[in-house]
LOMARSE-988662 format. One record per residue (C-alpha): x, y, z; residue in three letters. Coordinates in steps of 0.1 Angstrom, whole numbers, padded with zeros to 4 digits, always signed. Each point is the difference from the previous one (the first is absolute). Example, Ala and Ser with C-alpha at 12.3 -4.5 7.8 and 13.67 -1.06 7.14 Angstrom:
<rs>
+0123-0045+0078ala +0014+0034-0007ser 
</rs>
This chain:
<rs>
+0273+0055+0394unk +0029+0023-0005unk +0004+0025-0028unk +0028-0022-0014unk -0024-0030-0001unk -0027+0022-0018unk +0026+0011-0025unk +0011-0036-0006unk -0036-0011-0004unk -0007+0028-0024unk +0031-0008-0020unk -0008-0037-0001unk -0035+0008-0012unk +0014+0023-0027unk +0022-0028-0013unk -0028-0025+0001unk -0024+0022-0018unk +0025+0010-0027unk +0010-0036-0005unk -0036-0010-0004unk -0006+0028-0025unk +0030-0010-0020unk -0012-0036-0002unk -0034+0012-0011unk +0015+0022-0028unk +0020-0030-0012unk -0033-0019-0005unk -0013+0027-0024unk +0005+0000-0038unk +0031+0017-0010unk -0018+0031-0015unk -0013+0008+0035unk +0032-0009+0018unk +0017+0027-0020unk -0026+0026+0011unk +0005-0007+0037unk +0036+0011+0009unk +0016-0009+0033unk -0002+0037+0011unk -0038-0003-0003unk +0000-0032+0021unk +0021+0017+0027unk -0024+0029+0002unk -0029-0023+0001unk +0016-0020+0028unk +0005+0032+0020unk -0038+0008-0005unk -0009-0035+0012unk +0017+0005+0033unk -0032+0019+0010unk -0026-0027-0003unk -0026+0026-0008unk +0007-0005-0037unk -0014-0035+0003unk -0033+0014+0014unk -0002+0026-0028unk +0005-0026-0027unk -0025-0024+0016unk -0026+0028+0003unk +0005+0010-0037unk -0002-0037-0010unk -0033-0004+0020unk -0014+0031-0016unk +0010-0012-0034unk -0017-0034+0005unk -0032+0016+0012unk -0001+0024-0029unk +0006-0028-0025unk -0028-0021+0016unk -0024+0029-0002unk +0008+0006-0036unk -0003-0036-0009unk -0034-0002+0018unk -0012+0031-0019unk +0011-0016-0033unk -0018-0033+0009unk -0032+0020+0008unk +0002+0018-0033unk +0004-0034-0019unk -0029-0014+0020unk -0022+0030-0008unk +0009-0005-0037unk -0009-0037+0002unk -0033+0007+0017unk -0008+0025-0028unk +0007-0026-0027unk -0021-0026+0019unk -0029+0024+0002unk +0002+0007-0037unk +0001-0037-0008unk -0031-0006+0021unk -0018+0029-0015unk -0029-0002-0025unk +0021+0019-0026unk -0002-0016-0035unk +0030-0021-0009unk +0018+0021-0027unk -0003+0031+0023unk +0011-0020+0030unk +0032-0011-0016unk +0008+0035-0013unk -0007+0015+0035unk +0021-0027+0017unk +0029+0007-0023unk -0003+0037+0006unk -0002-0005+0038unk +0030-0023+0000unk +0020+0025-0020unk -0011+0027+0025unk +0010-0022+0029unk +0034-0007-0014unk +0005+0038-0005unk -0011+0007+0036unk +0023-0027+0014unk +0030+0014-0020unk -0007+0035+0014unk -0004-0014+0035unk +0033-0019-0004unk +0017+0032-0011unk -0014+0017+0031unk +0013-0028+0022unk +0035+0004-0015unk -0001+0037+0006unk -0011-0004+0036unk +0027-0027+0006unk +0026+0024-0016unk -0011+0027+0024unk +0002-0024+0030unk +0035-0010-0012unk +0011+0037-0001unk -0014+0005+0035unk +0020-0030+0013unk +0031+0012-0017unk -0004+0034+0016unk -0006-0015+0034unk +0032-0021-0002unk +0019+0030-0014unk -0012+0022+0028unk +0010-0027+0025unk +0035+0002-0014unk +0002-0034-0016unk +0028-0001-0026unk -0010-0009-0035unk -0035+0015+0003unk -0013+0031-0017unk -0031+0006-0021unk +0006-0015-0035unk -0019-0015-0029unk +0032-0016-0014unk -0008-0037-0003unk +0035-0013+0008unk +0003+0023+0031unk -0034-0012+0012unk +0012-0036-0004unk +0030+0008+0022unk -0023+0016+0026unk -0022-0031-0001unk +0031-0022+0007unk +0011+0023+0028unk -0035-0002+0016unk +0002-0038-0003unk +0034+0001+0018unk -0014+0021+0028unk -0030-0024+0004unk +0022-0031+0000unk +0024+0016+0025unk -0028+0010+0023unk -0007-0038+0003unk +0036-0009+0009unk +0014+0031+0017unk +0012-0012+0033unk +0032+0002+0019unk +0026-0020-0020unk +0005-0025+0028unk -0038-0008+0000unk +0000-0009-0037unk 
</rs>
């Protein structure tokens, strides 16, 4: 393959990727379309020429899924532990008025524990998001920096979705 062929292939791939990104943006609600300018798409297209970005996003996605599964499992374990505690109480020899009072107190305590656990999960997921934002920022992916701004996070989520979708179809234009 000559240098000219490589340049033509790269140029064709650039056009293909940019065209696909533009189509994806058009599928979004208007409020997100306005937050993803064409300049950002062009910069993202340039980044996608090196397919390493696909691997980075896939790894981050895999880590995210594992983390979510672990947290969900811990939450289920806590709920199960609470249920076992209530069942033990119900089977105990404690007199009825005291049993009901103890059950209500335990249930209130369990709800409080679960709320605190859920807050901890949200905090951990926020930290994981910041780590992911930093990784993508350090990799030079346009549109990524560490932020807690909900609308910017939503744009970043869409950009990750675009990258994932493109990783599934990124071939030479004549193969598509």
